[in-house]
C-alpha positions in Angstrom: 240.0 151.5 260.6 240.2 149.4 257.4 239.9 152.5 255.3 243.4 153.6 256.4 245.0 150.3 255.5 247.4 150.0 252.6 245.0 148.0 250.5 242.5 150.9 250.3 244.9 153.7 249.7 243.9 155.7 246.7 240.8 153.6 246.1 237.0 154.1 246.4 236.1 152.1 249.5 232.5 151.3 248.2 233.8 150.3 244.8 236.4 148.0 246.4 233.7 146.3 248.6 231.3 145.9 245.7 234.0 144.5 243.4 234.8 141.9 246.0 231.2 141.0 246.5 230.4 140.6 242.8 233.8 138.9 242.3 235.3 141.2 239.7 238.5 143.2 239.6 238.6 146.7 241.2 240.0 148.1 237.9 237.2 146.6 235.9 234.6 148.1 238.3 236.1 151.6 238.1 236.3 151.3 234.3 232.6 150.7 234.1 232.0 153.6 236.5 234.0 156.0 234.3 232.4 154.7 231.0 228.8 155.1 232.4 229.6 158.2 234.4 227.9 156.6 237.4 228.1 158.5 240.6 228.7 155.9 243.3 227.4 157.5 246.5 227.0 155.7 249.8 223.2 155.5 249.1 223.8 153.8 245.7 226.4 151.5 247.2 224.0 150.1 249.7 221.3 149.7 247.1 223.7 147.7 244.9 224.5 145.5 247.9 220.9 144.8 248.3 220.2 144.1 244.6 223.0 141.6 244.5 221.8 139.9 247.7 218.3 139.5 246.2 219.9 138.1 243.0 221.8 135.5 244.9 218.5 134.3 246.5 217.1 133.7 243.0 214.0 135.7 243.9 212.7 138.6 241.8 213.0 142.2 243.1 210.3 144.8 243.0 211.6 148.3 243.9 209.1 150.8 245.2 210.2 154.4 244.9 209.3 157.8 243.5 209.9 158.5 239.9 213.3 159.8 238.8 215.4 158.4 241.7 217.7 156.4 239.4 216.1 152.9 239.5 216.7 152.1 235.8 220.3 153.4 235.7 221.1 151.6 238.9 219.9 148.2 237.5 221.6 148.8 234.1 224.9 149.6 235.9 224.4 146.4 238.0 223.9 144.4 234.8 227.2 145.6 233.4 229.0 144.7 236.7 227.4 141.3 236.7 228.7 140.3 233.3 231.9 142.3 233.2 234.1 139.3 234.0 233.0 137.8 230.6 232.5 140.9 228.5 235.8 142.5 229.6 238.0 139.4 229.3 239.7 139.1 225.9 240.1 135.4 226.4 236.3 134.8 226.5 236.2 134.1 222.7 233.1 131.9 223.0 231.0 134.9 224.1 232.2 138.2 222.7 231.9 138.7 219.0 234.9 140.2 217.2 233.4 141.6 214.1 236.3 143.7 212.8 239.0 141.1 213.7 237.2 138.2 212.1 236.4 140.3 209.0 240.1 141.0 208.6 240.8 137.3 208.6 238.0 136.5 206.2 239.3 139.0 203.6 242.8 137.6 204.0 241.5 134.2 203.2 239.6 135.5 200.2 242.7 137.3 198.8 244.9 134.2 199.3 242.5 131.6 197.8 240.5 133.6 195.2 242.4 136.7 194.1 246.1 135.8 194.2 245.7 133.0 191.7 244.2 135.4 189.1 246.9 137.8 188.0 244.6 140.1 186.1 242.1 140.4 189.0 244.9 140.9 191.5 246.5 143.6 189.5 243.3 145.5 189.0 242.4 145.1 192.7 245.7 146.5 193.9 245.5 149.4 191.5 242.0 150.4 192.7 242.4 149.8 196.4 245.8 151.6 196.7 244.3 155.2 197.3 242.0 153.8 200.1 244.7 151.7 201.8 247.4 154.4 201.7 244.9 157.2 202.7 245.3 159.1 199.4 241.5 159.2 198.9 239.0 160.1 201.6 241.5 159.4 204.3 239.2 160.7 207.0 236.1 159.0 205.8 234.0 157.8 208.7 231.2 155.2 209.1 228.4 157.8 208.9 229.5 158.8 205.4 229.5 155.2 204.2 226.1 154.5 205.8 224.6 157.6 204.1 225.9 156.5 200.7 223.4 155.0 198.2 223.5 151.3 197.4 226.6 150.5 195.3 225.8 149.7 191.7 228.2 147.4 189.9 227.8 147.7 186.1 226.9 144.5 184.3 229.0 144.4 181.1 227.5 142.9 177.9 228.8 139.5 176.9 230.9 141.0 174.1 232.6 143.4 176.4 233.3 140.8 179.1 236.9 140.0 178.0 239.6 139.0 180.4 241.9 141.9 180.7 245.6 141.4 180.4 247.4 141.4 183.7 249.3 144.5 184.5 252.3 144.8 186.8 251.6 143.5 190.3 252.7 145.7 193.3 254.1 143.0 195.5 255.0 145.5 198.2 251.5 146.8 198.5 250.1 143.2 198.4 252.4 142.2 201.2 251.5 145.2 203.3 247.7 144.5 202.8 248.1 140.9 203.8 250.2 141.6 206.8 247.7 144.3 208.0 244.8 141.9 207.6 246.7 139.2 209.4 247.4 141.5 212.3 243.6 142.5 212.2 244.5 146.2 212.0 242.3 147.5 209.2 239.4 149.7 210.2 235.9 148.7 209.2 235.8 151.5 206.5 238.8 150.0 204.7 237.4 146.5 205.1 234.2 147.6 203.4 236.2 149.2 200.5 238.3 146.0 200.1 235.3 143.8 199.7 233.6 146.3 197.4 236.7 146.5 195.2 237.1 142.7 195.1 233.6 142.2 193.8 233.9 145.1 191.4 237.1 143.9 189.7 235.9 140.3 189.7 232.7 141.4 187.8 234.7 143.6 185.5 237.0 140.7 184.6 234.1 138.2 184.2 235.8 135.7 186.5 234.0 132.4 187.2 234.6 132.9 191.0 232.1 135.8 191.4 229.4 133.4 192.6 231.8 131.7 195.0 232.8 135.1 196.4 229.2 136.0 197.1 228.4 132.6 198.7 231.6 132.8 200.8 230.5 136.2 202.3 227.0 134.9 202.9 228.4 131.8 204.7 230.9 133.8 206.7 228.2 136.2 208.1 225.7 133.4 208.8 228.3 131.3 210.6 229.4 134.3 212.7 225.8 134.9 213.8 225.3 131.3 214.7 228.7 131.1 216.5 228.2 134.3 218.5 224.6 134.6 219.7 225.5 137.9 221.3 225.7 139.6 217.9 222.6 141.7 217.4 221.6 142.1 213.8 219.7 144.9 212.1 216.3 144.0 210.5 217.8 144.9 207.1 220.6 142.4 207.5 218.1 139.7 208.5 216.1 140.5 205.4 219.2 140.5 203.1 220.4 137.1 204.4 216.9 135.6 203.8 216.7 136.5 200.1 215.9 133.3 198.3 216.7 134.6 194.8 220.2 134.3 193.4 222.1 137.0 195.3 223.9 139.7 193.4 227.2 141.5 194.0 225.2 144.6 195.2 223.4 142.4 197.7 226.7 140.9 199.0 228.1 144.4 199.5 225.0 145.5 201.3 225.2 142.4 203.6 228.9 143.2 204.5 228.0 146.8 205.0 225.2 146.0 207.5 227.4 143.4 209.2 230.3 145.8 209.7 228.5 148.9 210.7 225.1 148.0 212.1 225.7 144.9 214.1 226.1 145.4 217.9 226.5 143.2 220.9 223.1 142.3 222.2 222.2 144.0 225.5 222.3 142.0 228.7 219.9 144.4 230.3 216.3 144.6 229.0 213.8 147.2 230.1 210.1 147.3 229.3 208.1 150.3 230.4 204.6 149.2 231.1 201.2 150.8 230.7 197.6 149.5 230.5 197.9 149.1 226.7 200.6 146.4 227.0 198.9 143.0 226.4 200.0 139.5 227.4 200.8 138.8 223.8 203.3 141.7 223.7 204.9 140.5 227.0 205.4 137.0 225.5 206.8 138.6 222.4 209.2 140.6 224.5 210.3 137.6 226.6 210.8 135.1 223.8 214.1 136.3 222.4 215.4 137.0 225.9 214.7 133.4 227.0 216.2 132.1 223.8 219.4 134.1 224.4 219.5 132.9 228.0 219.3 129.3 226.9 222.1 129.7 224.3 224.4 131.5 226.9 223.8 129.8 230.3 226.9 131.5 231.7 225.6 135.0 231.0 223.4 136.7 233.6 220.5 138.6 232.0 218.7 141.3 233.9 215.1 142.0 232.9 213.5 145.2 234.3 209.8 145.8 234.1 209.2 149.5 234.9 205.9 150.6 236.4 204.5 147.1 236.9 201.5 148.4 238.9 200.1 150.1 235.8 199.9 146.9 233.8 196.6 145.2 232.9 198.0 141.7 233.3 199.5 141.4 236.8 198.7 137.7 236.9 201.4 137.0 234.3 204.0 138.8 236.3 203.1 136.7 239.4 203.7 133.6 237.2 207.1 134.8 236.0 208.3 136.2 239.3 207.0 133.5 241.7 206.6 130.4 239.6 209.5 130.9 237.1 207.3 130.1 234.1 205.6 131.9 231.2 202.3 130.4 230.2 203.5 127.1 231.6 206.9 127.1 229.9 209.9 127.2 232.2 212.0 130.4 232.2 215.9 130.0 232.2 217.4 130.3 235.7 220.0 132.9 234.5 217.4 135.6 234.0 217.1 137.9 237.0 213.7 139.6 237.1 213.5 143.1 238.6 210.6 145.6 238.5 209.8 149.1 239.8 206.6 150.6 241.0 205.5 154.0 242.2 203.7 154.1 245.6 200.0 153.7 245.6 198.6 156.7 247.5 194.9 157.6 247.8 194.1 161.3 247.6 190.9 163.3 247.7 189.5 163.9 244.2 188.4 167.2 242.7 191.1 169.1 244.5 193.1 171.4 242.3 196.8 171.3 243.0 199.8 173.1 241.4 201.8 169.9 242.0 200.2 166.5 242.4 202.0 164.1 244.6 200.0 161.0 243.7 200.6 158.4 241.0 197.9 156.9 238.7 198.7 153.2 239.6 197.0 150.0 240.8 197.6 148.6 244.3 200.0 145.7 244.1 198.4 142.3 244.6 199.2 140.5 247.8 201.1 137.7 246.0 203.7 140.2 244.8 204.0 142.4 247.9 206.5 140.1 249.6 209.0 140.9 246.7 208.6 144.6 247.3 211.4 146.8 248.8 211.2 150.5 249.3 214.1 152.6 247.9 214.0 156.2 249.1 215.4 159.3 247.5 218.8 160.7 248.3 219.2 162.5 251.6 220.3 166.1 251.7 223.9 165.3 252.6 224.2 162.6 249.9 222.3 164.8 247.4 224.8 167.6 247.9 227.7 165.2 247.3 225.9 163.8 244.2 225.3 167.3 242.7 228.9 168.4 243.2 230.3 165.2 241.6 227.9 165.4 238.8 228.8 169.0 238.1 232.5 168.2 238.2 231.9 165.9 235.2 229.8 168.4 233.2 231.5 170.2 230.3 230.4 173.0 228.0 231.5 173.7 224.5 234.2 176.4 224.3 234.0 178.7 221.3 237.5 180.0 222.1 239.0 176.6 221.8 237.6 175.5 218.4 234.5 173.9 219.8 236.3 171.7 222.4 234.6 170.8 225.6 235.8 172.1 228.9 234.7 172.0 232.5 233.1 175.0 234.2 235.3 177.3 236.3 235.3 176.6 240.1 233.2 179.6 241.1 230.6 178.7 238.4 230.5 175.1 239.6 230.0 176.4 243.2 227.2 178.7 242.1 225.5 176.0 240.1 225.7 173.4 242.9 224.4 175.9 245.4 221.5 176.9 243.2 220.4 173.4 242.3 220.6 172.2 245.9 218.6 175.1 247.2 215.9 174.7 244.5 215.7 170.9 245.0 215.4 171.2 248.8 212.8 174.0 248.5 210.6 172.0 246.2 210.9 168.9 248.3 209.9 170.8 251.4 207.0 172.8 250.0 205.7 170.8 247.0 206.4 167.2 248.1 209.4 164.8 248.2 208.5 163.5 244.7 208.2 166.9 243.0 211.9 166.8 242.0 214.3 164.1 241.2 217.6 163.4 239.5 216.0 164.2 236.2 215.9 167.9 237.1 219.6 167.9 237.8 220.4 166.3 234.5 218.0 168.6 232.7 219.9 171.6 234.1 223.0 170.5 232.3 221.4 170.2 228.9 219.7 173.6 229.2 222.9 175.3 230.4 224.6 173.8 227.3 221.9 175.4 225.1 222.1 178.8 226.7 225.9 178.7 226.6 225.8 178.5 222.8 222.9 180.9 222.3 223.7 184.2 220.6 221.5 187.2 220.2 221.8 189.4 217.1 223.8 192.1 218.9 226.3 189.5 220.2 227.2 188.2 216.7 229.5 191.2 216.2 231.9 189.7 218.6 234.6 187.3 217.4 233.5 183.8 218.3 236.9 182.9 219.7 237.0 185.9 222.0 233.3 185.8 223.0 232.7 184.3 226.5 229.1 183.6 227.5 227.8 184.8 230.9 227.7 181.6 233.0 225.5 183.2 235.7 222.9 184.0 233.0 223.0 180.4 231.7 222.5 179.0 235.3 219.7 181.5 236.2 217.7 180.7 233.0 218.1 176.9 233.5 217.1 177.1 237.2 214.1 179.3 236.2 212.8 176.9 233.6 213.2 173.8 235.8 212.2 175.1 239.2 211.0 178.7 239.2 208.3 178.7 236.4 206.5 175.7 237.9 205.4 177.9 240.8 202.5 180.3 241.0 203.0 184.0 241.8 202.1 185.3 245.2 199.2 187.2 243.7 197.9 184.1 242.1 197.9 182.3 245.4 195.9 185.1 247.0 193.3 185.1 244.2 192.9 181.3 244.5 192.9 181.6 248.4 195.8 179.1 248.4 197.9 179.3 251.6 199.8 176.0 251.1 201.5 176.3 247.7 204.8 178.2 247.7 205.2 181.2 245.4 207.8 182.2 242.9 208.7 185.1 245.2 209.7 182.7 248.0 212.0 180.7 245.8 213.5 183.8 244.2 214.3 185.2 247.7 216.2 181.9 248.5 218.0 181.8 245.1 219.2 185.4 245.4 221.6 184.2 248.1 223.3 182.2 245.3 222.5 184.4 242.3 222.2 188.1 243.1 218.9 189.6 241.7 217.9 186.2 240.4 214.3 187.1 239.5 215.4 190.4 237.8 218.0 188.6 235.7 215.4 186.1 234.5 212.9 188.8 233.7 215.5 190.8 231.8 216.5 187.8 229.7 212.9 187.0 229.0 212.3 190.4 227.6 215.6 190.1 225.6 214.6 186.7 224.2 210.9 187.4 223.3 210.3 190.7 221.6 209.4 192.1 218.2 213.0 192.1 217.1 213.4 188.3 217.5 209.9 187.1 216.7 207.1 188.2 214.3 204.1 188.7 216.7 200.7 188.9 215.0 198.7 192.1 215.2 196.3 192.1 218.2 198.5 189.8 220.3 200.1 191.4 223.4 203.5 190.3 224.5 202.5 189.9 228.1 204.2 187.8 230.7 202.3 184.7 229.7 203.3 184.9 226.0 206.9 185.7 227.0 207.3 182.7 229.3 205.4 180.3 226.9 207.4 181.3 223.8 210.7 181.1 225.7 209.9 177.7 227.2 208.6 176.2 223.9 211.6 177.3 221.9 214.1 176.0 224.4 212.1 172.8 224.8 212.1 172.1 221.0 215.7 172.9 220.4 216.9 170.8 223.3 214.3 168.0 222.8 213.2 168.4 226.4 209.6 167.6 227.1 207.4 170.5 228.2 204.0 170.9 229.7 202.2 174.2 230.3 199.4 174.2 232.9 196.8 176.9 233.1 193.2 177.8 232.9 191.6 178.3 229.4 192.4 181.5 227.4 196.0 182.1 228.7 197.7 182.0 225.3 199.1 178.4 225.6 198.1 177.2 222.2 198.5 180.6 220.7 202.2 180.8 221.8 202.9 177.4 220.1 201.3 178.8 216.9 203.6 181.9 217.1 206.7 179.7 217.5 205.5 177.5 214.7 205.1 180.5 212.3 208.5 181.9 213.3 210.8 178.8 213.3 210.7 178.0 209.6 214.4 177.3 209.1 217.3 179.4 207.8 215.7 180.0 204.4 212.1 180.8 205.3 212.3 182.4 208.8 211.7 186.2 208.8 213.8 187.2 211.8 217.6 186.7 211.8 217.3 185.3 215.4 214.9 182.5 214.2 217.1 181.7 211.2 219.7 180.4 213.5 217.2 178.0 215.2 215.9 174.7 213.8 212.8 174.6 211.7 209.7 172.9 213.2 207.7 170.0 211.8 204.6 169.7 214.1 202.5 166.6 214.8 199.3 167.6 216.4 197.3 165.4 218.8 194.1 166.6 220.4 193.2 165.0 223.7 189.7 164.0 224.6 187.9 161.6 226.9 187.8 159.2 224.0 191.6 159.3 223.5 193.4 156.0 223.8 197.1 155.2 224.2 197.3 153.7 220.7 196.3 157.1 219.1 199.1 158.9 221.0 201.7 156.2 220.3 200.8 156.4 216.6 201.5 160.1 216.4 204.8 159.7 218.2 205.9 156.9 215.9 205.2 159.0 212.8 207.2 161.9 214.3 210.1 159.7 215.2 210.2 158.2 211.7 210.2 161.7 210.2 212.9 162.9 212.6 215.1 160.0 211.5 214.6 161.0 207.8 215.7 164.6 208.7 218.8 163.4 210.5 219.8 161.1 207.6 219.4 164.0 205.2 221.3 166.3 207.7 218.4 168.8 207.8 218.2 171.1 210.7 214.5 170.4 211.4 212.9 169.3 214.7 209.8 167.1 214.8 207.6 168.1 217.7 204.5 166.3 219.1 202.0 168.9 220.3 199.4 167.4 222.7 196.5 169.9 223.2 193.9 169.5 225.9 196.2 167.0 227.6 194.1 166.9 230.8 191.0 165.5 229.0 191.9 161.8 228.5 190.4 159.6 231.2 193.0 159.2 234.0 191.3 156.0 235.3 192.2 154.3 232.0 195.8 155.5 232.4 195.9 156.7 228.8 198.9 159.1 229.2 201.1 156.3 230.7 202.0 155.6 227.1 204.0 158.9 227.1 206.7 157.5 229.5 208.9 155.6 227.0 208.8 158.5 224.5 209.6 161.1 227.1 212.5 159.0 228.4 214.0 158.5 225.0 213.7 162.1 223.9 213.9 161.2 220.2 211.5 164.0 219.3 210.4 167.2 221.0 207.1 167.2 223.0 204.9 170.1 224.1 201.7 169.5 226.1 199.1 172.1 227.3 196.5 171.3 229.9 194.1 172.9 232.3 195.2 170.9 235.3 198.4 169.3 236.6 199.7 165.8 235.5 200.3 163.0 237.9 203.8 162.9 239.5 205.1 160.2 237.1 204.3 162.2 233.9 205.1 165.6 235.4 208.6 164.5 236.5 209.5 163.7 232.9 208.8 167.3 231.7 209.7 170.9 232.3 206.6 172.4 233.9 205.3 175.9 233.4 202.4 176.9 235.7 200.4 179.8 234.2 199.5 182.2 237.1 196.5 184.5 236.7 197.7 187.8 235.2 198.6 190.7 237.5 196.9 194.1 237.1 199.8 195.4 235.0 200.0 192.3 232.9 196.3 192.4 232.2 196.7 196.0 231.1 199.4 194.9 228.7 197.1 192.3 227.4 194.2 194.8 226.9 196.4 197.2 225.0 197.8 194.5 222.8 194.3 193.2 221.9 193.2 196.7 221.1 196.2 197.1 218.8 197.8 199.8 220.9 201.2 200.2 222.5 201.3 200.5 226.3 204.4 202.6 226.2 202.5 205.5 224.6 199.6 205.5 227.1 200.9 208.5 229.0 200.3 210.9 226.0 197.5 213.3 226.5 195.4 212.1 223.6 195.5 208.6 225.0 194.9 209.5 228.7 191.2 209.2 228.7 191.2 205.9 226.7 193.9 204.6 229.1 191.6 205.1 232.0 188.7 203.4 230.3 190.9 200.4 229.4 192.1 200.2 233.0 188.4 200.3 234.1 187.6 197.4 231.9 190.5 195.4 233.4 189.3 196.1 236.9 185.7 195.2 236.0 186.9 191.9 234.6 188.9 191.0 237.7 185.9 191.9 239.9 183.5 189.5 238.0 186.0 186.7 238.4 185.8 187.1 242.2 182.1 188.0 242.4 179.9 185.4 244.2 176.9 186.6 242.3 178.2 185.8 238.8 178.9 182.2 237.7 182.6 181.4 237.4 182.4 180.3 233.8 184.4 183.1 232.2 188.1 183.1 231.4 190.7 185.3 229.8 189.6 184.2 226.3 186.2 185.9 226.8 188.0 189.1 227.9 190.4 188.9 224.9 187.6 188.4 222.4 185.6 191.3 223.9 188.6 193.6 223.5 189.2 192.4 219.9 185.6 193.2 219.1 186.0 196.7 220.6 189.0 197.3 218.5 186.9 197.7 215.4 184.9 200.5 217.2 188.0 202.9 217.4 187.7 205.3 214.5 190.5 207.9 214.5 193.6 207.0 212.4 196.9 206.7 214.2 199.6 207.3 211.6 202.4 205.7 213.7 200.7 202.4 214.5 198.2 202.4 211.7 195.5 201.7 214.3 192.2 203.4 214.9 192.0 205.3 218.1 188.8 206.8 219.4 186.1 206.4 222.0 184.6 203.2 223.4 180.9 204.0 223.5 178.3 202.4 225.8 176.6 200.8 222.8 179.8 199.1 221.5 180.8 198.0 225.0 177.4 196.6 225.8 177.3 194.8 222.5 180.7 193.3 223.2 179.6 192.2 226.6 176.5 190.5 225.2 178.6 188.7 222.6 181.3 187.5 224.9 179.9 187.4 228.5 176.4 186.2 228.0 175.0 182.7 228.6 173.9 183.5 232.2 170.5 184.5 233.6 169.3 188.0 232.9 169.7 189.2 236.5 173.2 187.9 236.6 174.0 189.6 233.3 172.6 192.9 234.8 175.1 192.5 237.7 177.9 191.8 235.2 177.2 194.9 233.2 176.8 197.0 236.3 180.2 195.7 237.6 181.9 196.8 234.3 180.1 200.1 234.2 181.0 200.9 237.8 184.6 200.0 237.3 184.9 202.2 234.2 183.2 205.1 236.0 185.4 204.8 239.0 188.6 204.8 236.9 187.6 207.6 234.4 186.6 211.2 235.1 183.1 212.3 236.0 182.4 213.6 232.5 182.9 210.2 231.0 180.0 209.0 228.9 180.4 205.6 230.4 178.6 206.2 233.7 176.8 203.3 235.4 173.4 205.0 235.0 173.8 205.6 231.2 175.1 202.1 230.8 172.1 200.4 232.4 169.7 202.9 230.6 171.2 202.1 227.2 171.2 198.4 228.0 167.4 198.5 228.8 166.6 200.4 225.7 168.7 198.1 223.5 167.1 195.1 225.2 163.6 196.4 224.4 164.4 196.8 220.7 165.7 193.3 220.5 169.5 193.8 220.3 
């Protein structure tokens, strides 16, 4: 067995084999593994073998697989391996830019040739730079502080004041130390920036003739470095500064050096373009042009180009030319570009079938000319998935309040509970919802949510000392699992009402998870009630805190704070948009929020987008770009504000036009928060990138909570004698509404919104003053109820409306006592009289 030989002792066998195959050192391979936190399972090892085999054949590779199985990360990791021999070798000076090292040498040359021969300038320079070099001033200054500083202004002295200052004593010891440190290339970029700024400042102050030469020297140095090292990626601002045709100033020179030191990075050798129907041929050419140019300048570098979701593109012919012919509009593409692509499977399904989870993808069938390049990559098997989850959790760390904010791994028993819970939930969803209903994204999402719940504090927990307070890890795990797996499922009662025998229920998953987390569903419900209540949020009058509102507010707040995309799916009138408005009104920042709980959460800056059948991808992209730009401004100003894109009626855009494919790059980057509400499920590719909340139809008890809230009453006081009769009437109205939803004789055009508006109208008919709640309590009369039904449940034929009224009247009569004035006969009698007089 080769695994037992001396050569493999203490080594990862798959890593050793792959390192040999790609011809790099084992140590280099493992360094990249640790830096990228890549989990090298057996499954991924075989995939890397196959990718490298295809690369050696010089053919493009199209990977077919479900969304979220790690295709992008796998190829990015492969790109790092492919070029590691060059990028990790310090002797490869022709390829890897050394910005800090060469800047040290440049400044040493400037001091020796321009500053040392001017005693007055040298003396002033040493005097000014001493605190920075010796760490006496802003010793812990970092790059972010310099980048946030305003542009340096060097005062221009009037001609009369520009007199050469007499040279003071020169600190030869300090000068020698500075030169030696520069020679050894040991100064940090922050000190280098201050050295150059000081040189220009004292040169301007002393009116030396060399100021123009200094500015030109810096310009030439930066320009030569960019030409010499094509791998240096410049910022757009640096490009603009270098192209200024007017005579450059000292301020411009400082800005150029600042951009060069802090905002230049090594150009990536892995390029990814996420496609959708809105991407044109012109945009593809624009994307490929700089990549081809870089490949020509660096023929020894292997560049990996990855086109994601190719079978959603509107220009598949261009990909055939690039992949098969090696040209782009007739121009040859460099041979050191390895083309890879990914597609989701094309599956035909029956239309007009409502599903809690859709297993199909909105994609085109791949043309025959590209099908020979396609290889199917499956998801992780159960055994491999368990190993992947355990190893992923072992790397996960949470912030410890007891150890001054340092990160620490979870305890062993917590790691075991988390691994067991995730594995059970993943396998449950794969079995009952479909193999593409969950992916590696859910696992990663768990970690970010646990980190949020770990640092969450309720008002009553603030009394504890932060260093002694320890969060409940089981609570954090339960809430994360609930948001990612549990809330996406309908309730058992909802399945019965929809006559759905295939979709699993929340109760089934809860029963399974209770084996890992005792009383899982009760823990989640208790935390929901603790999170969403009148103590933590200002709830408007007439809005009931029912299960729908609790789940929606909870999910929206967590989604926004963690910048995790969220979609809420449910029929109209289930408080989806209302819940977002409540969160928006409460999360106003530390200064404006009313409740202490909300003061500790970020403020919200909403960007609204209303979906319709006329929506196009450019409209949605425009809203996202505005939000991202605003978010960057908040971050630069260190403001605790989250920009959130709210997409209402997300199910209305035409799916055949693939309008919502434009969401993918924005949801992958997570630069801003995103909340979508829709009446039907998204396709698998979009849904997999979001937390999903499925809004089940309300239970009887939940509907009663809704009714009391809309009437401005408190359900907790319904048992009091003076409310007993009204309570029975309200219960009858709830029963009547549920019956008309199931009635075959009444059109199914009514939703909870109609019921809510009817109750709000009835609220104004209650006449007796309640001193505690400041709400009118009285009798609901036949006239007022009939008027409310006509206003909110009309629009059907007269005989259908008769049946509707009779259904409500019968339900109320059945639930109330025999002396109730709301009997069926009186109801119909009043209705006929009112109809005759034209009401």
